[in-house]
N, C-alpha and C positions, 0 to 999 in steps of 0.2 A: 522713848526708849525705856525699857524695863530691864534692870540688871537682875539676872538670875542668881540663885545661890551659887551656881557653878562659876560664874564670872567673879562674884565677890570672893569666893574661896580661892580662885586662881590668883587674884591680885594679892590677897593676904599671904598666900604661900610664897609668891614671888618676892614680896617685900621681906619676908623672913629670910629668904635666900640672899637678898641684897644686904640685909643687916649682918649676915654671916661673913660678909666681906671676903668672898672668894673661898670660904670654907665649905666643906661638904656636910650636908644634913641628911639624916635618915628620914624616910617617909613618916615614921611614927613620931619623930621629934617635931617635924613640921605640923603634923596633924594635931599633936598635943598643944603646941605653942599657940595655935589659932582655933582650937576646938572644932576641927574639921573632921568629919567621919573618914577614917583611914582608907576604906575601900573606895569612897567617892574621890578622895584625893589622888589615889592611884590612877584613875582615869584622867583626871585633870593634868597630872604630871606627864602622862603619855601624850596628851594634846600639846602641852608646852614643849615636850621633847621633839615632837614632829614639826613644830614651828621654829625649831632651833632657838628656843628661849632658855631652856635648861638642858643640861647634860646629866647623864647618870652612869653609875658603875655598880654592878652587882657585887655581892660578897661582903665579908665582915668589914672591910675597909671602904665599902661602897657608900653610895648615897646620891644626893642631888646637889647641883650647883648651877649657877647662871652660866649660860654659854657665851655671854657677852658682858661687858661692863654694865653695871646697873644704870649708869647715866645714859646708856645707849638704848635702853628698853623703856618704852612708854606704856602707860596704862592701856592705851589703844591697842598696842601690840598684844598685850595679854588678853584683852576682851576679844579681839579678832581671832586669836588662837583657839579659844574655847567656844566662841559663839558665832563666829563668822562676821559678816559686815556689821558695822556699828549701828546702822539704821536701815530698816527695810519697811516697805509698805506692802502688805499682803504677800510677803515673801520676796518681793522684788526690790532692787536697789532704787533709791530715789534718782530720778533722772532717766530711768529706763521706762517709766510709765508715762502715758499721755492721758490727759483728761479733756473732756469736752464741755462746751458751753460755760455755764457759770462756775463749774468746778475747775476750769483751766488754770487758775492761779495756784491750785494745789501743787502742781508740778514744782513751781518755784519755792513754795512753802516747805515741802518735804526736803528739797535740796538744801534750803537754808537751815532746817533742823539738823540735817546731817553735818553741815559745815560748822554749826554751833557745837555739836558734840565733839567733832574733830578738834576744834580750837581748844577745848579743855583737855580731852583725853590724850591728845598727841603732844601737849605741852608739859604734862606731868610724867616724870620718869620714876623708875623704882628707886633711884638714888635720892630724889626729892622726898619720897615717902619714907625711906629708911632713915633719912636725916630729920624727919619731922617738919619739913618746910615745903610749902607749896609755892610755885612761881607766883610772883606778885599779882599778875593779871587774874589768876585763879583765886588767890586769897581775897582779892578785892571783891569778887562775886559773893563770897561768903559773908562779907561785912554788910551787905544789904539785908536789913531785918526781914524784908519780904521773902528772901531766899529760904528762910527757915520756916515759913508758914506753909502748911499743907493746903493745897488748892484742889 
């Protein structure tokens, strides 16, 4: 999986909204807080609105806020809203592909990769991130020194 700038920006903007604790933030304030290009953020916020993750109101009193409690929105929800499925192989969902001969085990491998991504991204909520705390099972993964080594 490769996280795009769009997915990274979407998560960062959503965490800012979570930290606002129900308050409304203007697009430019969100963009400035996380150094996100405002025009790019506008498209991201539209995707998040269409996925019922954020709500918005126009006008001087308007802005953006989370549509649900931060504890009910996972990082996986955000990534799916802006990028689609968490994992794909040649544009197809793992499990939808079949492989032949010696490549046959790849079907299970790609499904396992998707399951691994889900286990992390579906267990971390915006509330966790806004509070600066990862769930223990995710934090434990970061304590492995090999996790920090580029391969």
